[in-house]
mmCIF file of the N, C-alpha and C atoms, coordinates in Angstrom:
data_MODEL
# 
_entry.id   MODEL 
# 
loop_
_atom_site.group_PDB 
_atom_site.id 
_atom_site.type_symbol 
_atom_site.label_atom_id 
_atom_site.label_alt_id 
_atom_site.label_comp_id 
_atom_site.label_asym_id 
_atom_site.label_entity_id 
_atom_site.label_seq_id 
_atom_site.pdbx_PDB_ins_code 
_atom_site.Cartn_x 
_atom_site.Cartn_y 
_atom_site.Cartn_z 
_atom_site.occupancy 
_atom_site.B_iso_or_equiv 
_atom_site.pdbx_formal_charge 
_atom_site.auth_seq_id 
_atom_site.auth_comp_id 
_atom_site.auth_asym_id 
_atom_site.auth_atom_id 
_atom_site.pdbx_PDB_model_num 
ATOM 1   N N  . UNK A 1 1  ? -8.973  -15.365 6.445   1.00 0.00 ? 1  UNK A N  1 
ATOM 2   C CA . UNK A 1 1  ? -8.460  -14.314 5.578   1.00 0.00 ? 1  UNK A CA 1 
ATOM 3   C C  . UNK A 1 1  ? -9.617  -13.406 5.167   1.00 0.00 ? 1  UNK A C  1 
ATOM 4   N N  . UNK A 1 2  ? -9.393  -12.101 5.263   1.00 0.00 ? 2  UNK A N  1 
ATOM 5   C CA . UNK A 1 2  ? -10.465 -11.181 4.912   1.00 0.00 ? 2  UNK A CA 1 
ATOM 6   C C  . UNK A 1 2  ? -10.516 -10.978 3.401   1.00 0.00 ? 2  UNK A C  1 
ATOM 7   N N  . UNK A 1 3  ? -11.681 -10.677 2.933   1.00 0.00 ? 3  UNK A N  1 
ATOM 8   C CA . UNK A 1 3  ? -11.882 -10.435 1.510   1.00 0.00 ? 3  UNK A CA 1 
ATOM 9   C C  . UNK A 1 3  ? -11.548 -8.983  1.201   1.00 0.00 ? 3  UNK A C  1 
ATOM 10  N N  . UNK A 1 4  ? -11.203 -8.726  -0.034  1.00 0.00 ? 4  UNK A N  1 
ATOM 11  C CA . UNK A 1 4  ? -10.929 -7.358  -0.464  1.00 0.00 ? 4  UNK A CA 1 
ATOM 12  C C  . UNK A 1 4  ? -12.223 -6.607  -0.695  1.00 0.00 ? 4  UNK A C  1 
ATOM 13  N N  . UNK A 1 5  ? -12.094 -5.383  -1.116  1.00 0.00 ? 5  UNK A N  1 
ATOM 14  C CA . UNK A 1 5  ? -13.258 -4.554  -1.383  1.00 0.00 ? 5  UNK A CA 1 
ATOM 15  C C  . UNK A 1 5  ? -13.054 -3.854  -2.721  1.00 0.00 ? 5  UNK A C  1 
ATOM 16  N N  . UNK A 1 6  ? -14.079 -3.802  -3.521  1.00 0.00 ? 6  UNK A N  1 
ATOM 17  C CA . UNK A 1 6  ? -14.027 -3.114  -4.810  1.00 0.00 ? 6  UNK A CA 1 
ATOM 18  C C  . UNK A 1 6  ? -14.692 -1.756  -4.641  1.00 0.00 ? 6  UNK A C  1 
ATOM 19  N N  . UNK A 1 7  ? -13.963 -0.701  -4.947  1.00 0.00 ? 7  UNK A N  1 
ATOM 20  C CA . UNK A 1 7  ? -14.480 0.656   -4.800  1.00 0.00 ? 7  UNK A CA 1 
ATOM 21  C C  . UNK A 1 7  ? -15.049 1.210   -6.098  1.00 0.00 ? 7  UNK A C  1 
ATOM 22  N N  . UNK A 1 8  ? -14.935 0.476   -7.173  1.00 0.00 ? 8  UNK A N  1 
ATOM 23  C CA . UNK A 1 8  ? -15.460 0.944   -8.456  1.00 0.00 ? 8  UNK A CA 1 
ATOM 24  C C  . UNK A 1 8  ? -14.376 0.914   -9.510  1.00 0.00 ? 8  UNK A C  1 
ATOM 25  N N  . UNK A 1 9  ? -14.603 1.612   -10.598 1.00 0.00 ? 9  UNK A N  1 
ATOM 26  C CA . UNK A 1 9  ? -13.633 1.667   -11.679 1.00 0.00 ? 9  UNK A CA 1 
ATOM 27  C C  . UNK A 1 9  ? -13.135 3.097   -11.837 1.00 0.00 ? 9  UNK A C  1 
ATOM 28  N N  . UNK A 1 10 ? -11.952 3.225   -12.415 1.00 0.00 ? 10 UNK A N  1 
ATOM 29  C CA . UNK A 1 10 ? -11.396 4.544   -12.717 1.00 0.00 ? 10 UNK A CA 1 
ATOM 30  C C  . UNK A 1 10 ? -10.856 4.514   -14.138 1.00 0.00 ? 10 UNK A C  1 
ATOM 31  N N  . UNK A 1 11 ? -10.800 5.657   -14.763 1.00 0.00 ? 11 UNK A N  1 
ATOM 32  C CA . UNK A 1 11 ? -10.274 5.755   -16.124 1.00 0.00 ? 11 UNK A CA 1 
ATOM 33  C C  . UNK A 1 11 ? -8.897  6.412   -16.055 1.00 0.00 ? 11 UNK A C  1 
ATOM 34  N N  . UNK A 1 12 ? -7.960  5.831   -16.782 1.00 0.00 ? 12 UNK A N  1 
ATOM 35  C CA . UNK A 1 12 ? -6.612  6.392   -16.851 1.00 0.00 ? 12 UNK A CA 1 
ATOM 36  C C  . UNK A 1 12 ? -6.632  7.544   -17.843 1.00 0.00 ? 12 UNK A C  1 
ATOM 37  N N  . UNK A 1 13 ? -6.164  8.702   -17.389 1.00 0.00 ? 13 UNK A N  1 
ATOM 38  C CA . UNK A 1 13 ? -6.118  9.883   -18.253 1.00 0.00 ? 13 UNK A CA 1 
ATOM 39  C C  . UNK A 1 13 ? -4.937  9.848   -19.205 1.00 0.00 ? 13 UNK A C  1 
ATOM 40  N N  . UNK A 1 14 ? -4.870  10.842  -20.075 1.00 0.00 ? 14 UNK A N  1 
ATOM 41  C CA . UNK A 1 14 ? -3.810  10.942  -21.075 1.00 0.00 ? 14 UNK A CA 1 
ATOM 42  C C  . UNK A 1 14 ? -2.412  10.957  -20.451 1.00 0.00 ? 14 UNK A C  1 
ATOM 43  N N  . UNK A 1 15 ? -2.305  11.499  -19.251 1.00 0.00 ? 15 UNK A N  1 
ATOM 44  C CA . UNK A 1 15 ? -1.013  11.590  -18.575 1.00 0.00 ? 15 UNK A CA 1 
ATOM 45  C C  . UNK A 1 15 ? -0.783  10.423  -17.614 1.00 0.00 ? 15 UNK A C  1 
ATOM 46  N N  . UNK A 1 16 ? -1.618  9.386   -17.683 1.00 0.00 ? 16 UNK A N  1 
ATOM 47  C CA . UNK A 1 16 ? -1.457  8.212   -16.834 1.00 0.00 ? 16 UNK A CA 1 
ATOM 48  C C  . UNK A 1 16 ? -2.020  8.386   -15.433 1.00 0.00 ? 16 UNK A C  1 
ATOM 49  N N  . UNK A 1 17 ? -2.792  9.428   -15.214 1.00 0.00 ? 17 UNK A N  1 
ATOM 50  C CA . UNK A 1 17 ? -3.330  9.713   -13.891 1.00 0.00 ? 17 UNK A CA 1 
ATOM 51  C C  . UNK A 1 17 ? -4.685  9.040   -13.690 1.00 0.00 ? 17 UNK A C  1 
ATOM 52  N N  . UNK A 1 18 ? -4.959  8.688   -12.437 1.00 0.00 ? 18 UNK A N  1 
ATOM 53  C CA . UNK A 1 18 ? -6.270  8.160   -12.056 1.00 0.00 ? 18 UNK A CA 1 
ATOM 54  C C  . UNK A 1 18 ? -6.776  8.948   -10.855 1.00 0.00 ? 18 UNK A C  1 
ATOM 55  N N  . UNK A 1 19 ? -8.071  8.893   -10.612 1.00 0.00 ? 19 UNK A N  1 
ATOM 56  C CA . UNK A 1 19 ? -8.673  9.490   -9.427  1.00 0.00 ? 19 UNK A CA 1 
ATOM 57  C C  . UNK A 1 19 ? -9.103  8.343   -8.520  1.00 0.00 ? 19 UNK A C  1 
ATOM 58  N N  . UNK A 1 20 ? -8.607  8.345   -7.301  1.00 0.00 ? 20 UNK A N  1 
ATOM 59  C CA . UNK A 1 20 ? -8.992  7.315   -6.332  1.00 0.00 ? 20 UNK A CA 1 
ATOM 60  C C  . UNK A 1 20 ? -10.395 7.668   -5.841  1.00 0.00 ? 20 UNK A C  1 
ATOM 61  N N  . UNK A 1 21 ? -11.337 6.727   -5.915  1.00 0.00 ? 21 UNK A N  1 
ATOM 62  C CA . UNK A 1 21 ? -12.707 7.030   -5.496  1.00 0.00 ? 21 UNK A CA 1 
ATOM 63  C C  . UNK A 1 21 ? -12.771 7.589   -4.070  1.00 0.00 ? 21 UNK A C  1 
ATOM 64  N N  . UNK A 1 22 ? -13.676 8.542   -3.863  1.00 0.00 ? 22 UNK A N  1 
ATOM 65  C CA . UNK A 1 22 ? -13.771 9.232   -2.573  1.00 0.00 ? 22 UNK A CA 1 
ATOM 66  C C  . UNK A 1 22 ? -14.022 8.271   -1.416  1.00 0.00 ? 22 UNK A C  1 
ATOM 67  N N  . UNK A 1 23 ? -14.840 7.239   -1.624  1.00 0.00 ? 23 UNK A N  1 
ATOM 68  C CA . UNK A 1 23 ? -15.102 6.282   -0.547  1.00 0.00 ? 23 UNK A CA 1 
ATOM 69  C C  . UNK A 1 23 ? -13.808 5.565   -0.139  1.00 0.00 ? 23 UNK A C  1 
ATOM 70  N N  . UNK A 1 24 ? -12.987 5.210   -1.109  1.00 0.00 ? 24 UNK A N  1 
ATOM 71  C CA . UNK A 1 24 ? -11.703 4.564   -0.820  1.00 0.00 ? 24 UNK A CA 1 
ATOM 72  C C  . UNK A 1 24 ? -10.788 5.530   -0.072  1.00 0.00 ? 24 UNK A C  1 
ATOM 73  N N  . UNK A 1 25 ? -10.726 6.791   -0.524  1.00 0.00 ? 25 UNK A N  1 
ATOM 74  C CA . UNK A 1 25 ? -9.874  7.783   0.153   1.00 0.00 ? 25 UNK A CA 1 
ATOM 75  C C  . UNK A 1 25 ? -10.305 7.968   1.598   1.00 0.00 ? 25 UNK A C  1 
ATOM 76  N N  . UNK A 1 26 ? -11.616 8.031   1.814   1.00 0.00 ? 26 UNK A N  1 
ATOM 77  C CA . UNK A 1 26 ? -12.125 8.243   3.168   1.00 0.00 ? 26 UNK A CA 1 
ATOM 78  C C  . UNK A 1 26 ? -11.838 7.027   4.053   1.00 0.00 ? 26 UNK A C  1 
ATOM 79  N N  . UNK A 1 27 ? -12.205 5.836   3.589   1.00 0.00 ? 27 UNK A N  1 
ATOM 80  C CA . UNK A 1 27 ? -12.035 4.627   4.397   1.00 0.00 ? 27 UNK A CA 1 
ATOM 81  C C  . UNK A 1 27 ? -10.575 4.283   4.651   1.00 0.00 ? 27 UNK A C  1 
ATOM 82  N N  . UNK A 1 28 ? -9.698  4.630   3.697   1.00 0.00 ? 28 UNK A N  1 
ATOM 83  C CA . UNK A 1 28 ? -8.278  4.291   3.835   1.00 0.00 ? 28 UNK A CA 1 
ATOM 84  C C  . UNK A 1 28 ? -7.440  5.473   4.311   1.00 0.00 ? 28 UNK A C  1 
ATOM 85  N N  . UNK A 1 29 ? -8.124  6.564   4.642   1.00 0.00 ? 29 UNK A N  1 
ATOM 86  C CA . UNK A 1 29 ? -7.472  7.767   5.170   1.00 0.00 ? 29 UNK A CA 1 
ATOM 87  C C  . UNK A 1 29 ? -6.359  8.268   4.236   1.00 0.00 ? 29 UNK A C  1 
ATOM 88  N N  . UNK A 1 30 ? -6.666  8.345   2.953   1.00 0.00 ? 30 UNK A N  1 
ATOM 89  C CA . UNK A 1 30 ? -5.719  8.857   1.965   1.00 0.00 ? 30 UNK A CA 1 
ATOM 90  C C  . UNK A 1 30 ? -6.016  10.335  1.761   1.00 0.00 ? 30 UNK A C  1 
ATOM 91  N N  . UNK A 1 31 ? -4.991  11.153  2.000   1.00 0.00 ? 31 UNK A N  1 
ATOM 92  C CA . UNK A 1 31 ? -5.161  12.600  1.923   1.00 0.00 ? 31 UNK A CA 1 
ATOM 93  C C  . UNK A 1 31 ? -4.236  13.183  0.859   1.00 0.00 ? 31 UNK A C  1 
ATOM 94  N N  . UNK A 1 32 ? -4.558  14.391  0.369   1.00 0.00 ? 32 UNK A N  1 
ATOM 95  C CA . UNK A 1 32 ? -3.666  15.041  -0.598  1.00 0.00 ? 32 UNK A CA 1 
ATOM 96  C C  . UNK A 1 32 ? -2.246  15.120  -0.039  1.00 0.00 ? 32 UNK A C  1 
ATOM 97  N N  . UNK A 1 33 ? -1.284  14.787  -0.866  1.00 0.00 ? 33 UNK A N  1 
ATOM 98  C CA . UNK A 1 33 ? 0.117   14.824  -0.445  1.00 0.00 ? 33 UNK A CA 1 
ATOM 99  C C  . UNK A 1 33 ? 0.638   13.495  0.077   1.00 0.00 ? 33 UNK A C  1 
ATOM 100 N N  . UNK A 1 34 ? -0.265  12.543  0.380   1.00 0.00 ? 34 UNK A N  1 
ATOM 101 C CA . UNK A 1 34 ? 0.186   11.225  0.842   1.00 0.00 ? 34 UNK A CA 1 
ATOM 102 C C  . UNK A 1 34 ? 0.991   10.555  -0.263  1.00 0.00 ? 34 UNK A C  1 
ATOM 103 N N  . UNK A 1 35 ? 2.012   9.835   0.134   1.00 0.00 ? 35 UNK A N  1 
ATOM 104 C CA . UNK A 1 35 ? 2.838   9.086   -0.808  1.00 0.00 ? 35 UNK A CA 1 
ATOM 105 C C  . UNK A 1 35 ? 2.309   7.664   -0.879  1.00 0.00 ? 35 UNK A C  1 
ATOM 106 N N  . UNK A 1 36 ? 2.052   7.175   -2.090  1.00 0.00 ? 36 UNK A N  1 
ATOM 107 C CA . UNK A 1 36 ? 1.555   5.821   -2.282  1.00 0.00 ? 36 UNK A CA 1 
ATOM 108 C C  . UNK A 1 36 ? 2.611   5.001   -3.016  1.00 0.00 ? 36 UNK A C  1 
ATOM 109 N N  . UNK A 1 37 ? 2.796   3.777   -2.561  1.00 0.00 ? 37 UNK A N  1 
ATOM 110 C CA . UNK A 1 37 ? 3.687   2.835   -3.209  1.00 0.00 ? 37 UNK A CA 1 
ATOM 111 C C  . UNK A 1 37 ? 2.863   2.077   -4.244  1.00 0.00 ? 37 UNK A C  1 
ATOM 112 N N  . UNK A 1 38 ? 3.334   2.042   -5.485  1.00 0.00 ? 38 UNK A N  1 
ATOM 113 C CA . UNK A 1 38 ? 2.628   1.354   -6.566  1.00 0.00 ? 38 UNK A CA 1 
ATOM 114 C C  . UNK A 1 38 ? 3.368   0.043   -6.825  1.00 0.00 ? 38 UNK A C  1 
ATOM 115 N N  . UNK A 1 39 ? 2.648   -1.072  -6.670  1.00 0.00 ? 39 UNK A N  1 
ATOM 116 C CA . UNK A 1 39 ? 3.278   -2.384  -6.792  1.00 0.00 ? 39 UNK A CA 1 
ATOM 117 C C  . UNK A 1 39 ? 2.500   -3.265  -7.754  1.00 0.00 ? 39 UNK A C  1 
ATOM 118 N N  . UNK A 1 40 ? 3.183   -4.312  -8.224  1.00 0.00 ? 40 UNK A N  1 
ATOM 119 C CA . UNK A 1 40 ? 2.559   -5.329  -9.054  1.00 0.00 ? 40 UNK A CA 1 
ATOM 120 C C  . UNK A 1 40 ? 3.151   -6.671  -8.670  1.00 0.00 ? 40 UNK A C  1 
ATOM 121 N N  . UNK A 1 41 ? 2.390   -7.732  -8.882  1.00 0.00 ? 41 UNK A N  1 
ATOM 122 C CA . UNK A 1 41 ? 2.881   -9.071  -8.619  1.00 0.00 ? 41 UNK A CA 1 
ATOM 123 C C  . UNK A 1 41 ? 3.763   -9.556  -9.761  1.00 0.00 ? 41 UNK A C  1 
ATOM 124 N N  . UNK A 1 42 ? 4.253   -10.777 -9.619  1.00 0.00 ? 42 UNK A N  1 
ATOM 125 C CA . UNK A 1 42 ? 5.129   -11.363 -10.644 1.00 0.00 ? 42 UNK A CA 1 
ATOM 126 C C  . UNK A 1 42 ? 4.476   -11.393 -12.021 1.00 0.00 ? 42 UNK A C  1 
ATOM 127 N N  . UNK A 1 43 ? 3.171   -11.667 -12.058 1.00 0.00 ? 43 UNK A N  1 
ATOM 128 C CA . UNK A 1 43 ? 2.500   -11.802 -13.359 1.00 0.00 ? 43 UNK A CA 1 
ATOM 129 C C  . UNK A 1 43 ? 2.219   -10.464 -14.039 1.00 0.00 ? 43 UNK A C  1 
ATOM 130 N N  . UNK A 1 44 ? 2.386   -9.378  -13.313 1.00 0.00 ? 44 UNK A N  1 
ATOM 131 C CA . UNK A 1 44 ? 2.193   -8.017  -13.839 1.00 0.00 ? 44 UNK A CA 1 
ATOM 132 C C  . UNK A 1 44 ? 0.850   -7.839  -14.524 1.00 0.00 ? 44 UNK A C  1 
ATOM 133 N N  . UNK A 1 45 ? -0.175  -8.357  -13.893 1.00 0.00 ? 45 UNK A N  1 
ATOM 134 C CA . UNK A 1 45 ? -1.525  -8.226  -14.451 1.00 0.00 ? 45 UNK A CA 1 
ATOM 135 C C  . UNK A 1 45 ? -2.379  -7.198  -13.722 1.00 0.00 ? 45 UNK A C  1 
ATOM 136 N N  . UNK A 1 46 ? -1.839  -6.599  -12.704 1.00 0.00 ? 46 UNK A N  1 
ATOM 137 C CA . UNK A 1 46 ? -2.608  -5.622  -11.953 1.00 0.00 ? 46 UNK A CA 1 
ATOM 138 C C  . UNK A 1 46 ? -1.696  -4.771  -11.095 1.00 0.00 ? 46 UNK A C  1 
ATOM 139 N N  . UNK A 1 47 ? -2.275  -3.771  -10.456 1.00 0.00 ? 47 UNK A N  1 
ATOM 140 C CA . UNK A 1 47 ? -1.543  -2.864  -9.590  1.00 0.00 ? 47 UNK A CA 1 
ATOM 141 C C  . UNK A 1 47 ? -2.142  -2.887  -8.194  1.00 0.00 ? 47 UNK A C  1 
ATOM 142 N N  . UNK A 1 48 ? -1.302  -2.615  -7.219  1.00 0.00 ? 48 UNK A N  1 
ATOM 143 C CA . UNK A 1 48 ? -1.759  -2.408  -5.851  1.00 0.00 ? 48 UNK A CA 1 
ATOM 144 C C  . UNK A 1 48 ? -1.176  -1.091  -5.369  1.00 0.00 ? 48 UNK A C  1 
ATOM 145 N N  . UNK A 1 49 ? -1.968  -0.313  -4.673  1.00 0.00 ? 49 UNK A N  1 
ATOM 146 C CA . UNK A 1 49 ? -1.516  0.944   -4.083  1.00 0.00 ? 49 UNK A CA 1 
ATOM 147 C C  . UNK A 1 49 ? -1.501  0.776   -2.571  1.00 0.00 ? 49 UNK A C  1 
ATOM 148 N N  . UNK A 1 50 ? -0.392  1.111   -1.949  1.00 0.00 ? 50 UNK A N  1 
ATOM 149 C CA . UNK A 1 50 ? -0.260  1.013   -0.494  1.00 0.00 ? 50 UNK A CA 1 
ATOM 150 C C  . UNK A 1 50 ? 0.330   2.326   0.004   1.00 0.00 ? 50 UNK A C  1 
ATOM 151 N N  . UNK A 1 51 ? -0.226  2.843   1.097   1.00 0.00 ? 51 UNK A N  1 
ATOM 152 C CA . UNK A 1 51 ? 0.336   4.059   1.664   1.00 0.00 ? 51 UNK A CA 1 
ATOM 153 C C  . UNK A 1 51 ? 1.782   3.784   2.080   1.00 0.00 ? 51 UNK A C  1 
ATOM 154 N N  . UNK A 1 52 ? 2.691   4.628   1.629   1.00 0.00 ? 52 UNK A N  1 
ATOM 155 C CA . UNK A 1 52 ? 4.117   4.415   1.872   1.00 0.00 ? 52 UNK A CA 1 
ATOM 156 C C  . UNK A 1 52 ? 4.436   4.409   3.368   1.00 0.00 ? 52 UNK A C  1 
ATOM 157 N N  . UNK A 1 53 ? 3.755   5.251   4.157   1.00 0.00 ? 53 UNK A N  1 
ATOM 158 C CA . UNK A 1 53 ? 4.058   5.272   5.592   1.00 0.00 ? 53 UNK A CA 1 
ATOM 159 C C  . UNK A 1 53 ? 3.681   3.950   6.267   1.00 0.00 ? 53 UNK A C  1 
ATOM 160 N N  . UNK A 1 54 ? 2.623   3.287   5.792   1.00 0.00 ? 54 UNK A N  1 
ATOM 161 C CA . UNK A 1 54 ? 2.259   1.983   6.350   1.00 0.00 ? 54 UNK A CA 1 
ATOM 162 C C  . UNK A 1 54 ? 3.306   0.939   5.990   1.00 0.00 ? 54 UNK A C  1 
ATOM 163 N N  . UNK A 1 55 ? 3.819   0.996   4.779   1.00 0.00 ? 55 UNK A N  1 
ATOM 164 C CA . UNK A 1 55 ? 4.852   0.055   4.366   1.00 0.00 ? 55 UNK A CA 1 
ATOM 165 C C  . UNK A 1 55 ? 6.136   0.304   5.154   1.00 0.00 ? 55 UNK A C  1 
ATOM 166 N N  . UNK A 1 56 ? 6.445   1.566   5.413   1.00 0.00 ? 56 UNK A N  1 
ATOM 167 C CA . UNK A 1 56 ? 7.633   1.909   6.205   1.00 0.00 ? 56 UNK A CA 1 
ATOM 168 C C  . UNK A 1 56 ? 7.497   1.354   7.621   1.00 0.00 ? 56 UNK A C  1 
ATOM 169 N N  . UNK A 1 57 ? 6.326   1.523   8.231   1.00 0.00 ? 57 UNK A N  1 
ATOM 170 C CA . UNK A 1 57 ? 6.083   0.977   9.578   1.00 0.00 ? 57 UNK A CA 1 
ATOM 171 C C  . UNK A 1 57 ? 6.250   -0.538  9.571   1.00 0.00 ? 57 UNK A C  1 
ATOM 172 N N  . UNK A 1 58 ? 5.712   -1.197  8.565   1.00 0.00 ? 58 UNK A N  1 
ATOM 173 C CA . UNK A 1 58 ? 5.814   -2.646  8.441   1.00 0.00 ? 58 UNK A CA 1 
ATOM 174 C C  . UNK A 1 58 ? 7.282   -3.069  8.342   1.00 0.00 ? 58 UNK A C  1 
ATOM 175 N N  . UNK A 1 59 ? 8.052   -2.381  7.507   1.00 0.00 ? 59 UNK A N  1 
ATOM 176 C CA . UNK A 1 59 ? 9.475   -2.698  7.345   1.00 0.00 ? 59 UNK A CA 1 
ATOM 177 C C  . UNK A 1 59 ? 10.229  -2.485  8.653   1.00 0.00 ? 59 UNK A C  1 
ATOM 178 N N  . UNK A 1 60 ? 9.909   -1.411  9.377   1.00 0.00 ? 60 UNK A N  1 
ATOM 179 C CA . UNK A 1 60 ? 10.560  -1.154  10.670  1.00 0.00 ? 60 UNK A CA 1 
ATOM 180 C C  . UNK A 1 60 ? 10.260  -2.261  11.672  1.00 0.00 ? 60 UNK A C  1 
ATOM 181 N N  . UNK A 1 61 ? 9.022   -2.733  11.690  1.00 0.00 ? 61 UNK A N  1 
ATOM 182 C CA . UNK A 1 61 ? 8.665   -3.826  12.601  1.00 0.00 ? 61 UNK A CA 1 
ATOM 183 C C  . UNK A 1 61 ? 9.442   -5.084  12.255  1.00 0.00 ? 61 UNK A C  1 
ATOM 184 N N  . UNK A 1 62 ? 9.599   -5.352  10.972  1.00 0.00 ? 62 UNK A N  1 
ATOM 185 C CA . UNK A 1 62 ? 10.375  -6.521  10.558  1.00 0.00 ? 62 UNK A CA 1 
ATOM 186 C C  . UNK A 1 62 ? 11.822  -6.373  11.011  1.00 0.00 ? 62 UNK A C  1 
ATOM 187 N N  . UNK A 1 63 ? 12.410  -5.195  10.782  1.00 0.00 ? 63 UNK A N  1 
ATOM 188 C CA . UNK A 1 63 ? 13.810  -4.982  11.150  1.00 0.00 ? 63 UNK A CA 1 
ATOM 189 C C  . UNK A 1 63 ? 14.009  -5.088  12.663  1.00 0.00 ? 63 UNK A C  1 
ATOM 190 N N  . UNK A 1 64 ? 13.089  -4.529  13.448  1.00 0.00 ? 64 UNK A N  1 
ATOM 191 C CA . UNK A 1 64 ? 13.193  -4.630  14.911  1.00 0.00 ? 64 UNK A CA 1 
ATOM 192 C C  . UNK A 1 64 ? 13.022  -6.072  15.351  1.00 0.00 ? 64 UNK A C  1 
ATOM 193 N N  . UNK A 1 65 ? 12.142  -6.801  14.671  1.00 0.00 ? 65 UNK A N  1 
ATOM 194 C CA . UNK A 1 65 ? 11.953  -8.214  14.990  1.00 0.00 ? 65 UNK A CA 1 
ATOM 195 C C  . UNK A 1 65 ? 13.211  -9.011  14.715  1.00 0.00 ? 65 UNK A C  1 
ATOM 196 N N  . UNK A 1 66 ? 13.907  -8.697  13.627  1.00 0.00 ? 66 UNK A N  1 
ATOM 197 C CA . UNK A 1 66 ? 15.161  -9.369  13.321  1.00 0.00 ? 66 UNK A CA 1 
ATOM 198 C C  . UNK A 1 66 ? 16.224  -9.042  14.362  1.00 0.00 ? 66 UNK A C  1 
ATOM 199 N N  . UNK A 1 67 ? 16.250  -7.787  14.820  1.00 0.00 ? 67 UNK A N  1 
ATOM 200 C CA . UNK A 1 67 ? 17.213  -7.399  15.854  1.00 0.00 ? 67 UNK A CA 1 
ATOM 201 C C  . UNK A 1 67 ? 16.923  -8.132  17.159  1.00 0.00 ? 67 UNK A C  1 
ATOM 202 N N  . UNK A 1 68 ? 15.644  -8.249  17.520  1.00 0.00 ? 68 UNK A N  1 
ATOM 203 C CA . UNK A 1 68 ? 15.271  -8.963  18.738  1.00 0.00 ? 68 UNK A CA 1 
ATOM 204 C C  . UNK A 1 68 ? 15.672  -10.424 18.652  1.00 0.00 ? 68 UNK A C  1 
ATOM 205 N N  . UNK A 1 69 ? 15.481  -11.027 17.497  1.00 0.00 ? 69 UNK A N  1 
ATOM 206 C CA . UNK A 1 69 ? 15.848  -12.425 17.297  1.00 0.00 ? 69 UNK A CA 1 
ATOM 207 C C  . UNK A 1 69 ? 17.349  -12.617 17.428  1.00 0.00 ? 69 UNK A C  1 
ATOM 208 N N  . UNK A 1 70 ? 18.106  -11.689 16.869  1.00 0.00 ? 70 UNK A N  1 
ATOM 209 C CA . UNK A 1 70 ? 19.575  -11.748 16.941  1.00 0.00 ? 70 UNK A CA 1 
ATOM 210 C C  . UNK A 1 70 ? 20.037  -11.666 18.391  1.00 0.00 ? 70 UNK A C  1 
ATOM 211 N N  . UNK A 1 71 ? 19.439  -10.737 19.173  1.00 0.00 ? 71 UNK A N  1 
ATOM 212 C CA . UNK A 1 71 ? 19.820  -10.580 20.582  1.00 0.00 ? 71 UNK A CA 1 
ATOM 213 C C  . UNK A 1 71 ? 19.493  -11.829 21.390  1.00 0.00 ? 71 UNK A C  1 
ATOM 214 N N  . UNK A 1 72 ? 18.372  -12.471 21.104  1.00 0.00 ? 72 UNK A N  1 
ATOM 215 C CA . UNK A 1 72 ? 17.967  -13.668 21.838  1.00 0.00 ? 72 UNK A CA 1 
ATOM 216 C C  . UNK A 1 72 ? 18.895  -14.835 21.560  1.00 0.00 ? 72 UNK A C  1 
ATOM 217 N N  . UNK A 1 73 ? 19.464  -14.902 20.355  1.00 0.00 ? 73 UNK A N  1 
ATOM 218 C CA . UNK A 1 73 ? 20.318  -16.037 19.992  1.00 0.00 ? 73 UNK A CA 1 
ATOM 219 C C  . UNK A 1 73 ? 21.731  -15.868 20.530  1.00 0.00 ? 73 UNK A C  1 
ATOM 220 N N  . UNK A 1 74 ? 22.093  -14.680 20.985  1.00 0.00 ? 74 UNK A N  1 
ATOM 221 C CA . UNK A 1 74 ? 23.451  -14.450 21.492  1.00 0.00 ? 74 UNK A CA 1 
ATOM 222 C C  . UNK A 1 74 ? 23.603  -14.871 22.933  1.00 0.00 ? 74 UNK A C  1 
# 
């Protein structure tokens, strides 16, 4: 299992906004206008940001995998 990476700290502004550090934006290919999915675990002690298009691709792969499994069982 790979380890995560810490890009630094950010301060939440009055309107709840944060600035994603430039190194993180560059390495994760996050560009202006990208849609990010904001998630939290059951304990609600932190946030995770995931590019929505990557999550969509992941969901599509799961759905296609389920379809393939269904066809094989018939």
